[in-house]
mmCIF file of the N, C-alpha and C atoms, coordinates in Angstrom:
data_MODEL
# 
_entry.id   MODEL 
# 
loop_
_atom_site.group_PDB 
_atom_site.id 
_atom_site.type_symbol 
_atom_site.label_atom_id 
_atom_site.label_alt_id 
_atom_site.label_comp_id 
_atom_site.label_asym_id 
_atom_site.label_entity_id 
_atom_site.label_seq_id 
_atom_site.pdbx_PDB_ins_code 
_atom_site.Cartn_x 
_atom_site.Cartn_y 
_atom_site.Cartn_z 
_atom_site.occupancy 
_atom_site.B_iso_or_equiv 
_atom_site.pdbx_formal_charge 
_atom_site.auth_seq_id 
_atom_site.auth_comp_id 
_atom_site.auth_asym_id 
_atom_site.auth_atom_id 
_atom_site.pdbx_PDB_model_num 
ATOM 1   N N  . MET A 1 1  ? -168.480 13.794 -92.983  1.00 0.00 ? 1  MET A N  1 
ATOM 2   C CA . MET A 1 1  ? -167.523 14.809 -93.387  1.00 0.00 ? 1  MET A CA 1 
ATOM 3   C C  . MET A 1 1  ? -167.865 16.169 -92.772  1.00 0.00 ? 1  MET A C  1 
ATOM 4   N N  . ILE A 1 2  ? -169.144 16.487 -92.766  1.00 0.00 ? 2  ILE A N  1 
ATOM 5   C CA . ILE A 1 2  ? -169.564 17.771 -92.208  1.00 0.00 ? 2  ILE A CA 1 
ATOM 6   C C  . ILE A 1 2  ? -169.232 17.859 -90.718  1.00 0.00 ? 2  ILE A C  1 
ATOM 7   N N  . PRO A 1 3  ? -169.470 16.805 -89.914  1.00 0.00 ? 3  PRO A N  1 
ATOM 8   C CA . PRO A 1 3  ? -169.069 16.901 -88.499  1.00 0.00 ? 3  PRO A CA 1 
ATOM 9   C C  . PRO A 1 3  ? -167.562 17.131 -88.332  1.00 0.00 ? 3  PRO A C  1 
ATOM 10  N N  . ALA A 1 4  ? -166.752 16.579 -89.214  1.00 0.00 ? 4  ALA A N  1 
ATOM 11  C CA . ALA A 1 4  ? -165.306 16.797 -89.132  1.00 0.00 ? 4  ALA A CA 1 
ATOM 12  C C  . ALA A 1 4  ? -164.983 18.272 -89.364  1.00 0.00 ? 4  ALA A C  1 
ATOM 13  N N  . ILE A 1 5  ? -165.652 18.872 -90.317  1.00 0.00 ? 5  ILE A N  1 
ATOM 14  C CA . ILE A 1 5  ? -165.426 20.301 -90.593  1.00 0.00 ? 5  ILE A CA 1 
ATOM 15  C C  . ILE A 1 5  ? -165.897 21.138 -89.407  1.00 0.00 ? 5  ILE A C  1 
ATOM 16  N N  . GLN A 1 6  ? -167.062 20.804 -88.874  1.00 0.00 ? 6  GLN A N  1 
ATOM 17  C CA . GLN A 1 6  ? -167.579 21.550 -87.718  1.00 0.00 ? 6  GLN A CA 1 
ATOM 18  C C  . GLN A 1 6  ? -166.642 21.434 -86.528  1.00 0.00 ? 6  GLN A C  1 
ATOM 19  N N  . SER A 1 7  ? -166.138 20.239 -86.291  1.00 0.00 ? 7  SER A N  1 
ATOM 20  C CA . SER A 1 7  ? -165.221 20.032 -85.182  1.00 0.00 ? 7  SER A CA 1 
ATOM 21  C C  . SER A 1 7  ? -163.932 20.820 -85.377  1.00 0.00 ? 7  SER A C  1 
ATOM 22  N N  . ALA A 1 8  ? -163.405 20.813 -86.597  1.00 0.00 ? 8  ALA A N  1 
ATOM 23  C CA . ALA A 1 8  ? -162.180 21.564 -86.889  1.00 0.00 ? 8  ALA A CA 1 
ATOM 24  C C  . ALA A 1 8  ? -162.411 23.061 -86.721  1.00 0.00 ? 8  ALA A C  1 
ATOM 25  N N  . LEU A 1 9  ? -163.550 23.551 -87.176  1.00 0.00 ? 9  LEU A N  1 
ATOM 26  C CA . LEU A 1 9  ? -163.850 24.977 -87.032  1.00 0.00 ? 9  LEU A CA 1 
ATOM 27  C C  . LEU A 1 9  ? -164.014 25.366 -85.566  1.00 0.00 ? 9  LEU A C  1 
ATOM 28  N N  . GLN A 1 10 ? -164.640 24.499 -84.772  1.00 0.00 ? 10 GLN A N  1 
ATOM 29  C CA . GLN A 1 10 ? -164.766 24.773 -83.343  1.00 0.00 ? 10 GLN A CA 1 
ATOM 30  C C  . GLN A 1 10 ? -163.387 24.828 -82.686  1.00 0.00 ? 10 GLN A C  1 
ATOM 31  N N  . GLY A 1 11 ? -162.519 23.901 -83.067  1.00 0.00 ? 11 GLY A N  1 
ATOM 32  C CA . GLY A 1 11 ? -161.160 23.912 -82.537  1.00 0.00 ? 11 GLY A CA 1 
ATOM 33  C C  . GLY A 1 11 ? -160.410 25.173 -82.921  1.00 0.00 ? 11 GLY A C  1 
ATOM 34  N N  . MET A 1 12 ? -160.594 25.605 -84.157  1.00 0.00 ? 12 MET A N  1 
ATOM 35  C CA . MET A 1 12 ? -159.944 26.828 -84.611  1.00 0.00 ? 12 MET A CA 1 
ATOM 36  C C  . MET A 1 12 ? -160.479 28.037 -83.838  1.00 0.00 ? 12 MET A C  1 
ATOM 37  N N  . ASN A 1 13 ? -161.777 28.070 -83.600  1.00 0.00 ? 13 ASN A N  1 
ATOM 38  C CA . ASN A 1 13 ? -162.362 29.177 -82.829  1.00 0.00 ? 13 ASN A CA 1 
ATOM 39  C C  . ASN A 1 13 ? -161.821 29.204 -81.399  1.00 0.00 ? 13 ASN A C  1 
ATOM 40  N N  . ARG A 1 14 ? -161.735 28.022 -80.771  1.00 0.00 ? 14 ARG A N  1 
ATOM 41  C CA . ARG A 1 14 ? -161.201 27.963 -79.407  1.00 0.00 ? 14 ARG A CA 1 
ATOM 42  C C  . ARG A 1 14 ? -159.755 28.455 -79.365  1.00 0.00 ? 14 ARG A C  1 
ATOM 43  N N  . ASN A 1 15 ? -158.961 28.030 -80.343  1.00 0.00 ? 15 ASN A N  1 
ATOM 44  C CA . ASN A 1 15 ? -157.567 28.451 -80.375  1.00 0.00 ? 15 ASN A CA 1 
ATOM 45  C C  . ASN A 1 15 ? -157.436 29.940 -80.660  1.00 0.00 ? 15 ASN A C  1 
ATOM 46  N N  . GLN A 1 16 ? -158.323 30.475 -81.472  1.00 0.00 ? 16 GLN A N  1 
ATOM 47  C CA . GLN A 1 16 ? -158.298 31.909 -81.732  1.00 0.00 ? 16 GLN A CA 1 
ATOM 48  C C  . GLN A 1 16 ? -158.606 32.685 -80.453  1.00 0.00 ? 16 GLN A C  1 
ATOM 49  N N  . LEU A 1 17 ? -159.608 32.232 -79.709  1.00 0.00 ? 17 LEU A N  1 
ATOM 50  C CA . LEU A 1 17 ? -159.950 32.899 -78.442  1.00 0.00 ? 17 LEU A CA 1 
ATOM 51  C C  . LEU A 1 17 ? -158.794 32.814 -77.445  1.00 0.00 ? 17 LEU A C  1 
ATOM 52  N N  . THR A 1 18 ? -158.160 31.651 -77.385  1.00 0.00 ? 18 THR A N  1 
ATOM 53  C CA . THR A 1 18 ? -157.011 31.482 -76.496  1.00 0.00 ? 18 THR A CA 1 
ATOM 54  C C  . THR A 1 18 ? -155.896 32.434 -76.890  1.00 0.00 ? 18 THR A C  1 
ATOM 55  N N  . MET A 1 19 ? -155.644 32.537 -78.184  1.00 0.00 ? 19 MET A N  1 
ATOM 56  C CA . MET A 1 19 ? -154.603 33.440 -78.673  1.00 0.00 ? 19 MET A CA 1 
ATOM 57  C C  . MET A 1 19 ? -154.930 34.882 -78.285  1.00 0.00 ? 19 MET A C  1 
ATOM 58  N N  . GLU A 1 20 ? -156.177 35.278 -78.449  1.00 0.00 ? 20 GLU A N  1 
ATOM 59  C CA . GLU A 1 20 ? -156.583 36.641 -78.099  1.00 0.00 ? 20 GLU A CA 1 
ATOM 60  C C  . GLU A 1 20 ? -156.421 36.900 -76.609  1.00 0.00 ? 20 GLU A C  1 
ATOM 61  N N  . GLN A 1 21 ? -156.736 35.917 -75.768  1.00 0.00 ? 21 GLN A N  1 
ATOM 62  C CA . GLN A 1 21 ? -156.592 36.087 -74.322  1.00 0.00 ? 21 GLN A CA 1 
ATOM 63  C C  . GLN A 1 21 ? -155.123 36.288 -73.947  1.00 0.00 ? 21 GLN A C  1 
ATOM 64  N N  . HIS A 1 22 ? -154.247 35.472 -74.525  1.00 0.00 ? 22 HIS A N  1 
ATOM 65  C CA . HIS A 1 22 ? -152.819 35.614 -74.239  1.00 0.00 ? 22 HIS A CA 1 
ATOM 66  C C  . HIS A 1 22 ? -152.310 36.971 -74.735  1.00 0.00 ? 22 HIS A C  1 
ATOM 67  N N  . ALA A 1 23 ? -152.726 37.356 -75.918  1.00 0.00 ? 23 ALA A N  1 
ATOM 68  C CA . ALA A 1 23 ? -152.278 38.635 -76.472  1.00 0.00 ? 23 ALA A CA 1 
ATOM 69  C C  . ALA A 1 23 ? -152.758 39.794 -75.605  1.00 0.00 ? 23 ALA A C  1 
ATOM 70  N N  . HIS A 1 24 ? -153.974 39.693 -75.106  1.00 0.00 ? 24 HIS A N  1 
ATOM 71  C CA . HIS A 1 24 ? -154.503 40.746 -74.245  1.00 0.00 ? 24 HIS A CA 1 
ATOM 72  C C  . HIS A 1 24 ? -153.690 40.860 -72.960  1.00 0.00 ? 24 HIS A C  1 
ATOM 73  N N  . ARG A 1 25 ? -153.383 39.704 -72.354  1.00 0.00 ? 25 ARG A N  1 
ATOM 74  C CA . ARG A 1 25 ? -152.586 39.736 -71.125  1.00 0.00 ? 25 ARG A CA 1 
ATOM 75  C C  . ARG A 1 25 ? -151.193 40.294 -71.388  1.00 0.00 ? 25 ARG A C  1 
ATOM 76  N N  . ILE A 1 26 ? -150.602 39.955 -72.517  1.00 0.00 ? 26 ILE A N  1 
ATOM 77  C CA . ILE A 1 26 ? -149.284 40.491 -72.856  1.00 0.00 ? 26 ILE A CA 1 
ATOM 78  C C  . ILE A 1 26 ? -149.366 42.000 -73.039  1.00 0.00 ? 26 ILE A C  1 
ATOM 79  N N  . SER A 1 27 ? -150.430 42.464 -73.688  1.00 0.00 ? 27 SER A N  1 
ATOM 80  C CA . SER A 1 27 ? -150.555 43.901 -73.937  1.00 0.00 ? 27 SER A CA 1 
ATOM 81  C C  . SER A 1 27 ? -150.707 44.697 -72.639  1.00 0.00 ? 27 SER A C  1 
ATOM 82  N N  . ARG A 1 28 ? -151.196 44.058 -71.594  1.00 0.00 ? 28 ARG A N  1 
ATOM 83  C CA . ARG A 1 28 ? -151.380 44.743 -70.306  1.00 0.00 ? 28 ARG A CA 1 
ATOM 84  C C  . ARG A 1 28 ? -150.197 44.542 -69.368  1.00 0.00 ? 28 ARG A C  1 
ATOM 85  N N  . ALA A 1 29 ? -149.172 43.835 -69.811  1.00 0.00 ? 29 ALA A N  1 
ATOM 86  C CA . ALA A 1 29 ? -148.064 43.469 -68.927  1.00 0.00 ? 29 ALA A CA 1 
ATOM 87  C C  . ALA A 1 29 ? -147.364 44.682 -68.341  1.00 0.00 ? 29 ALA A C  1 
ATOM 88  N N  . GLY A 1 30 ? -147.212 45.753 -69.080  1.00 0.00 ? 30 GLY A N  1 
ATOM 89  C CA . GLY A 1 30 ? -146.480 46.905 -68.590  1.00 0.00 ? 30 GLY A CA 1 
ATOM 90  C C  . GLY A 1 30 ? -147.321 47.972 -67.940  1.00 0.00 ? 30 GLY A C  1 
ATOM 91  N N  . GLU A 1 31 ? -148.621 47.738 -67.822  1.00 0.00 ? 31 GLU A N  1 
ATOM 92  C CA . GLU A 1 31 ? -149.508 48.757 -67.258  1.00 0.00 ? 31 GLU A CA 1 
ATOM 93  C C  . GLU A 1 31 ? -149.265 48.934 -65.768  1.00 0.00 ? 31 GLU A C  1 
ATOM 94  N N  . THR A 1 32 ? -149.355 50.152 -65.340  1.00 0.00 ? 32 THR A N  1 
ATOM 95  C CA . THR A 1 32 ? -149.272 50.431 -63.908  1.00 0.00 ? 32 THR A CA 1 
ATOM 96  C C  . THR A 1 32 ? -150.672 50.683 -63.392  1.00 0.00 ? 32 THR A C  1 
ATOM 97  N N  . GLY A 1 33 ? -150.837 50.544 -62.116  1.00 0.00 ? 33 GLY A N  1 
ATOM 98  C CA . GLY A 1 33 ? -152.140 50.804 -61.512  1.00 0.00 ? 33 GLY A CA 1 
ATOM 99  C C  . GLY A 1 33 ? -153.086 49.629 -61.593  1.00 0.00 ? 33 GLY A C  1 
ATOM 100 N N  . LEU A 1 34 ? -152.568 48.439 -61.936  1.00 0.00 ? 34 LEU A N  1 
ATOM 101 C CA . LEU A 1 34 ? -153.435 47.265 -61.923  1.00 0.00 ? 34 LEU A CA 1 
ATOM 102 C C  . LEU A 1 34 ? -153.786 46.931 -60.479  1.00 0.00 ? 34 LEU A C  1 
ATOM 103 N N  . SER A 1 35 ? -154.922 46.340 -60.279  1.00 0.00 ? 35 SER A N  1 
ATOM 104 C CA . SER A 1 35 ? -155.350 46.027 -58.918  1.00 0.00 ? 35 SER A CA 1 
ATOM 105 C C  . SER A 1 35 ? -154.400 45.011 -58.289  1.00 0.00 ? 35 SER A C  1 
ATOM 106 N N  . PRO A 1 36 ? -154.227 45.055 -56.986  1.00 0.00 ? 36 PRO A N  1 
ATOM 107 C CA . PRO A 1 36 ? -153.300 44.139 -56.313  1.00 0.00 ? 36 PRO A CA 1 
ATOM 108 C C  . PRO A 1 36 ? -153.676 42.674 -56.482  1.00 0.00 ? 36 PRO A C  1 
ATOM 109 N N  . GLU A 1 37 ? -154.968 42.396 -56.654  1.00 0.00 ? 37 GLU A N  1 
ATOM 110 C CA . GLU A 1 37 ? -155.370 40.998 -56.801  1.00 0.00 ? 37 GLU A CA 1 
ATOM 111 C C  . GLU A 1 37 ? -155.160 40.461 -58.214  1.00 0.00 ? 37 GLU A C  1 
ATOM 112 N N  . SER A 1 38 ? -154.836 41.331 -59.167  1.00 0.00 ? 38 SER A N  1 
ATOM 113 C CA . SER A 1 38 ? -154.580 40.836 -60.518  1.00 0.00 ? 38 SER A CA 1 
ATOM 114 C C  . SER A 1 38 ? -153.201 40.181 -60.558  1.00 0.00 ? 38 SER A C  1 
ATOM 115 N N  . PRO A 1 39 ? -153.123 39.005 -61.167  1.00 0.00 ? 39 PRO A N  1 
ATOM 116 C CA . PRO A 1 39 ? -151.847 38.288 -61.192  1.00 0.00 ? 39 PRO A CA 1 
ATOM 117 C C  . PRO A 1 39 ? -150.833 38.996 -62.095  1.00 0.00 ? 39 PRO A C  1 
ATOM 118 N N  . THR A 1 40 ? -149.571 38.820 -61.750  1.00 0.00 ? 40 THR A N  1 
ATOM 119 C CA . THR A 1 40 ? -148.539 39.372 -62.619  1.00 0.00 ? 40 THR A CA 1 
ATOM 120 C C  . THR A 1 40 ? -148.479 38.527 -63.884  1.00 0.00 ? 40 THR A C  1 
ATOM 121 N N  . VAL A 1 41 ? -148.094 39.150 -64.964  1.00 0.00 ? 41 VAL A N  1 
ATOM 122 C CA . VAL A 1 41 ? -148.064 38.482 -66.257  1.00 0.00 ? 41 VAL A CA 1 
ATOM 123 C C  . VAL A 1 41 ? -146.682 37.881 -66.460  1.00 0.00 ? 41 VAL A C  1 
ATOM 124 N N  . SER A 1 42 ? -146.655 36.603 -66.772  1.00 0.00 ? 42 SER A N  1 
ATOM 125 C CA . SER A 1 42 ? -145.408 35.928 -67.101  1.00 0.00 ? 42 SER A CA 1 
ATOM 126 C C  . SER A 1 42 ? -145.306 35.893 -68.623  1.00 0.00 ? 42 SER A C  1 
ATOM 127 N N  . LEU A 1 43 ? -144.461 36.744 -69.165  1.00 0.00 ? 43 LEU A N  1 
ATOM 128 C CA . LEU A 1 43 ? -144.345 36.806 -70.626  1.00 0.00 ? 43 LEU A CA 1 
ATOM 129 C C  . LEU A 1 43 ? -143.943 35.469 -71.249  1.00 0.00 ? 43 LEU A C  1 
ATOM 130 N N  . PRO A 1 44 ? -142.988 34.731 -70.674  1.00 0.00 ? 44 PRO A N  1 
ATOM 131 C CA . PRO A 1 44 ? -142.670 33.428 -71.281  1.00 0.00 ? 44 PRO A CA 1 
ATOM 132 C C  . PRO A 1 44 ? -143.868 32.482 -71.304  1.00 0.00 ? 44 PRO A C  1 
ATOM 133 N N  . GLU A 1 45 ? -144.646 32.458 -70.215  1.00 0.00 ? 45 GLU A N  1 
ATOM 134 C CA . GLU A 1 45 ? -145.826 31.585 -70.186  1.00 0.00 ? 45 GLU A CA 1 
ATOM 135 C C  . GLU A 1 45 ? -146.862 32.020 -71.207  1.00 0.00 ? 45 GLU A C  1 
ATOM 136 N N  . GLU A 1 46 ? -147.051 33.308 -71.343  1.00 0.00 ? 46 GLU A N  1 
ATOM 137 C CA . GLU A 1 46 ? -148.028 33.810 -72.318  1.00 0.00 ? 46 GLU A CA 1 
ATOM 138 C C  . GLU A 1 46 ? -147.580 33.490 -73.743  1.00 0.00 ? 46 GLU A C  1 
ATOM 139 N N  . MET A 1 47 ? -146.290 33.636 -74.008  1.00 0.00 ? 47 MET A N  1 
ATOM 140 C CA . MET A 1 47 ? -145.786 33.331 -75.357  1.00 0.00 ? 47 MET A CA 1 
ATOM 141 C C  . MET A 1 47 ? -145.925 31.843 -75.673  1.00 0.00 ? 47 MET A C  1 
ATOM 142 N N  . VAL A 1 48 ? -145.632 30.996 -74.690  1.00 0.00 ? 48 VAL A N  1 
ATOM 143 C CA . VAL A 1 48 ? -145.807 29.554 -74.892  1.00 0.00 ? 48 VAL A CA 1 
ATOM 144 C C  . VAL A 1 48 ? -147.281 29.246 -75.143  1.00 0.00 ? 48 VAL A C  1 
ATOM 145 N N  . GLY A 1 49 ? -148.160 29.878 -74.394  1.00 0.00 ? 49 GLY A N  1 
ATOM 146 C CA . GLY A 1 49 ? -149.593 29.681 -74.614  1.00 0.00 ? 49 GLY A CA 1 
ATOM 147 C C  . GLY A 1 49 ? -150.016 30.093 -76.013  1.00 0.00 ? 49 GLY A C  1 
ATOM 148 N N  . MET A 1 50 ? -149.440 31.189 -76.503  1.00 0.00 ? 50 MET A N  1 
ATOM 149 C CA . MET A 1 50 ? -149.759 31.636 -77.864  1.00 0.00 ? 50 MET A CA 1 
ATOM 150 C C  . MET A 1 50 ? -149.240 30.635 -78.897  1.00 0.00 ? 50 MET A C  1 
ATOM 151 N N  . MET A 1 51 ? -148.058 30.088 -78.651  1.00 0.00 ? 51 MET A N  1 
ATOM 152 C CA . MET A 1 51 ? -147.496 29.116 -79.588  1.00 0.00 ? 51 MET A CA 1 
ATOM 153 C C  . MET A 1 51 ? -148.327 27.837 -79.610  1.00 0.00 ? 51 MET A C  1 
ATOM 154 N N  . VAL A 1 52 ? -148.792 27.400 -78.454  1.00 0.00 ? 52 VAL A N  1 
ATOM 155 C CA . VAL A 1 52 ? -149.644 26.210 -78.387  1.00 0.00 ? 52 VAL A CA 1 
ATOM 156 C C  . VAL A 1 52 ? -150.954 26.463 -79.128  1.00 0.00 ? 52 VAL A C  1 
ATOM 157 N N  . ALA A 1 53 ? -151.538 27.638 -78.937  1.00 0.00 ? 53 ALA A N  1 
ATOM 158 C CA . ALA A 1 53 ? -152.780 27.978 -79.644  1.00 0.00 ? 53 ALA A CA 1 
ATOM 159 C C  . ALA A 1 53 ? -152.554 28.018 -81.152  1.00 0.00 ? 53 ALA A C  1 
ATOM 160 N N  . GLN A 1 54 ? -151.412 28.548 -81.573  1.00 0.00 ? 54 GLN A N  1 
ATOM 161 C CA . GLN A 1 54 ? -151.104 28.601 -83.008  1.00 0.00 ? 54 GLN A CA 1 
ATOM 162 C C  . GLN A 1 54 ? -150.990 27.192 -83.576  1.00 0.00 ? 54 GLN A C  1 
ATOM 163 N N  . ARG A 1 55 ? -150.284 26.310 -82.871  1.00 0.00 ? 55 ARG A N  1 
ATOM 164 C CA . ARG A 1 55 ? -150.139 24.932 -83.355  1.00 0.00 ? 55 ARG A CA 1 
ATOM 165 C C  . ARG A 1 55 ? -151.488 24.219 -83.378  1.00 0.00 ? 55 ARG A C  1 
ATOM 166 N N  . GLY A 1 56 ? -152.319 24.482 -82.389  1.00 0.00 ? 56 GLY A N  1 
ATOM 167 C CA . GLY A 1 56 ? -153.652 23.889 -82.389  1.00 0.00 ? 56 GLY A CA 1 
ATOM 168 C C  . GLY A 1 56 ? -154.476 24.367 -83.562  1.00 0.00 ? 56 GLY A C  1 
ATOM 169 N N  . PHE A 1 57 ? -154.352 25.647 -83.874  1.00 0.00 ? 57 PHE A N  1 
ATOM 170 C CA . PHE A 1 57 ? -155.051 26.213 -85.028  1.00 0.00 ? 57 PHE A CA 1 
ATOM 171 C C  . PHE A 1 57 ? -154.560 25.529 -86.306  1.00 0.00 ? 57 PHE A C  1 
ATOM 172 N N  . GLU A 1 58 ? -153.241 25.428 -86.433  1.00 0.00 ? 58 GLU A N  1 
ATOM 173 C CA . GLU A 1 58 ? -152.649 24.820 -87.630  1.00 0.00 ? 58 GLU A CA 1 
ATOM 174 C C  . GLU A 1 58 ? -153.007 23.345 -87.760  1.00 0.00 ? 58 GLU A C  1 
ATOM 175 N N  . ALA A 1 59 ? -153.199 22.653 -86.643  1.00 0.00 ? 59 ALA A N  1 
ATOM 176 C CA . ALA A 1 59 ? -153.526 21.227 -86.684  1.00 0.00 ? 59 ALA A CA 1 
ATOM 177 C C  . ALA A 1 59 ? -154.906 20.969 -87.277  1.00 0.00 ? 59 ALA A C  1 
ATOM 178 N N  . ASN A 1 60 ? -155.786 21.951 -87.214  1.00 0.00 ? 60 ASN A N  1 
ATOM 179 C CA . ASN A 1 60 ? -157.136 21.772 -87.747  1.00 0.00 ? 60 ASN A CA 1 
ATOM 180 C C  . ASN A 1 60 ? -157.215 22.019 -89.248  1.00 0.00 ? 60 ASN A C  1 
ATOM 181 N N  . ILE A 1 61 ? -156.231 22.675 -89.804  1.00 0.00 ? 61 ILE A N  1 
ATOM 182 C CA . ILE A 1 61 ? -156.261 22.985 -91.240  1.00 0.00 ? 61 ILE A CA 1 
ATOM 183 C C  . ILE A 1 61 ? -156.271 21.727 -92.109  1.00 0.00 ? 61 ILE A C  1 
ATOM 184 N N  . PRO A 1 62 ? -155.421 20.706 -91.838  1.00 0.00 ? 62 PRO A N  1 
ATOM 185 C CA . PRO A 1 62 ? -155.476 19.496 -92.680  1.00 0.00 ? 62 PRO A CA 1 
ATOM 186 C C  . PRO A 1 62 ? -156.823 18.782 -92.627  1.00 0.00 ? 62 PRO A C  1 
ATOM 187 N N  . VAL A 1 63 ? -157.508 18.863 -91.497  1.00 0.00 ? 63 VAL A N  1 
ATOM 188 C CA . VAL A 1 63 ? -158.832 18.231 -91.389  1.00 0.00 ? 63 VAL A CA 1 
ATOM 189 C C  . VAL A 1 63 ? -159.793 18.890 -92.371  1.00 0.00 ? 63 VAL A C  1 
ATOM 190 N N  . ILE A 1 64 ? -159.770 20.215 -92.421  1.00 0.00 ? 64 ILE A N  1 
ATOM 191 C CA . ILE A 1 64 ? -160.657 20.938 -93.337  1.00 0.00 ? 64 ILE A CA 1 
ATOM 192 C C  . ILE A 1 64 ? -160.273 20.651 -94.787  1.00 0.00 ? 64 ILE A C  1 
ATOM 193 N N  . ARG A 1 65 ? -158.987 20.618 -95.073  1.00 0.00 ? 65 ARG A N  1 
ATOM 194 C CA . ARG A 1 65 ? -158.541 20.315 -96.445  1.00 0.00 ? 65 ARG A CA 1 
ATOM 195 C C  . ARG A 1 65 ? -158.981 18.920 -96.873  1.00 0.00 ? 65 ARG A C  1 
ATOM 196 N N  . ALA A 1 66 ? -158.801 17.937 -95.988  1.00 0.00 ? 66 ALA A N  1 
ATOM 197 C CA . ALA A 1 66 ? -159.191 16.566 -96.323  1.00 0.00 ? 66 ALA A CA 1 
ATOM 198 C C  . ALA A 1 66 ? -160.693 16.464 -96.555  1.00 0.00 ? 66 ALA A C  1 
ATOM 199 N N  . ALA A 1 67 ? -161.473 17.089 -95.702  1.00 0.00 ? 67 ALA A N  1 
ATOM 200 C CA . ALA A 1 67 ? -162.934 17.060 -95.871  1.00 0.00 ? 67 ALA A CA 1 
ATOM 201 C C  . ALA A 1 67 ? -163.331 17.759 -97.162  1.00 0.00 ? 67 ALA A C  1 
ATOM 202 N N  . ASP A 1 68 ? -162.663 18.857 -97.487  1.00 0.00 ? 68 ASP A N  1 
ATOM 203 C CA . ASP A 1 68 ? -162.944 19.577 -98.729  1.00 0.00 ? 68 ASP A CA 1 
ATOM 204 C C  . ASP A 1 68 ? -162.647 18.693 -99.941  1.00 0.00 ? 68 ASP A C  1 
ATOM 205 N N  . GLU A 1 69 ? -161.521 17.996 -99.905  1.00 0.00 ? 69 GLU A N  1 
ATOM 206 C CA . GLU A 1 69 ? -161.178 17.105 -101.011 1.00 0.00 ? 69 GLU A CA 1 
ATOM 207 C C  . GLU A 1 69 ? -162.188 15.971 -101.144 1.00 0.00 ? 69 GLU A C  1 
ATOM 208 N N  . MET A 1 70 ? -162.613 15.406 -100.011 1.00 0.00 ? 70 MET A N  1 
ATOM 209 C CA . MET A 1 70 ? -163.593 14.317 -100.061 1.00 0.00 ? 70 MET A CA 1 
ATOM 210 C C  . MET A 1 70 ? -164.925 14.806 -100.604 1.00 0.00 ? 70 MET A C  1 
ATOM 211 N N  . LEU A 1 71 ? -165.361 15.981 -100.173 1.00 0.00 ? 71 LEU A N  1 
ATOM 212 C CA . LEU A 1 71 ? -166.613 16.529 -100.700 1.00 0.00 ? 71 LEU A CA 1 
ATOM 213 C C  . LEU A 1 71 ? -166.490 16.811 -102.195 1.00 0.00 ? 71 LEU A C  1 
ATOM 214 N N  . GLY A 1 72 ? -165.344 17.338 -102.627 1.00 0.00 ? 72 GLY A N  1 
ATOM 215 C CA . GLY A 1 72 ? -165.126 17.589 -104.055 1.00 0.00 ? 72 GLY A CA 1 
ATOM 216 C C  . GLY A 1 72 ? -165.173 16.306 -104.857 1.00 0.00 ? 72 GLY A C  1 
ATOM 217 N N  . THR A 1 73 ? -164.542 15.251 -104.340 1.00 0.00 ? 73 THR A N  1 
ATOM 218 C CA . THR A 1 73 ? -164.570 13.954 -105.015 1.00 0.00 ? 73 THR A CA 1 
ATOM 219 C C  . THR A 1 73 ? -165.987 13.406 -105.072 1.00 0.00 ? 73 THR A C  1 
ATOM 220 N N  . LEU A 1 74 ? -166.709 13.521 -103.985 1.00 0.00 ? 74 LEU A N  1 
ATOM 221 C CA . LEU A 1 74 ? -168.095 13.054 -103.957 1.00 0.00 ? 74 LEU A CA 1 
ATOM 222 C C  . LEU A 1 74 ? -168.957 13.796 -104.968 1.00 0.00 ? 74 LEU A C  1 
ATOM 223 N N  . ILE A 1 75 ? -168.781 15.088 -105.070 1.00 0.00 ? 75 ILE A N  1 
ATOM 224 C CA . ILE A 1 75 ? -169.542 15.873 -106.047 1.00 0.00 ? 75 ILE A CA 1 
ATOM 225 C C  . ILE A 1 75 ? -169.184 15.462 -107.461 1.00 0.00 ? 75 ILE A C  1 
ATOM 226 N N  . ASP A 1 76 ? -167.874 15.212 -107.717 1.00 0.00 ? 76 ASP A N  1 
ATOM 227 C CA . ASP A 1 76 ? -167.449 14.762 -109.040 1.00 0.00 ? 76 ASP A CA 1 
ATOM 228 C C  . ASP A 1 76 ? -168.062 13.416 -109.393 1.00 0.00 ? 76 ASP A C  1 
ATOM 229 N N  . ILE A 1 77 ? -168.148 12.515 -108.427 1.00 0.00 ? 77 ILE A N  1 
ATOM 230 C CA . ILE A 1 77 ? -168.718 11.186 -108.664 1.00 0.00 ? 77 ILE A CA 1 
ATOM 231 C C  . ILE A 1 77 ? -170.211 11.284 -108.950 1.00 0.00 ? 77 ILE A C  1 
ATOM 232 N N  . LEU A 1 78 ? -170.892 12.148 -108.196 1.00 0.00 ? 78 LEU A N  1 
ATOM 233 C CA . LEU A 1 78 ? -172.337 12.266 -108.356 1.00 0.00 ? 78 LEU A CA 1 
ATOM 234 C C  . LEU A 1 78 ? -172.732 13.098 -109.568 1.00 0.00 ? 78 LEU A C  1 
ATOM 235 N N  . ALA A 1 79 ? -171.855 13.924 -110.061 1.00 0.00 ? 79 ALA A N  1 
ATOM 236 C CA . ALA A 1 79 ? -172.211 14.824 -111.158 1.00 0.00 ? 79 ALA A CA 1 
ATOM 237 C C  . ALA A 1 79 ? -172.154 14.147 -112.499 1.00 0.00 ? 79 ALA A C  1 
# 
């Protein structure tokens, strides 16, 4: 059960970082004076990336809930 929680938390952390990266790129989309080698920001692609990260984050929540319920049941049985 603990590895399932750890795996879900790692997935949530990865999705949070991905979300932050997309948000950062979106926030810089209108800036002038960016270096010529910096890629142009595609707002639709960034928004889709944020939506995918959000769904990935949400997908890990049931894993944590299920593990929490199993641990609670185990504690009730042992107590």
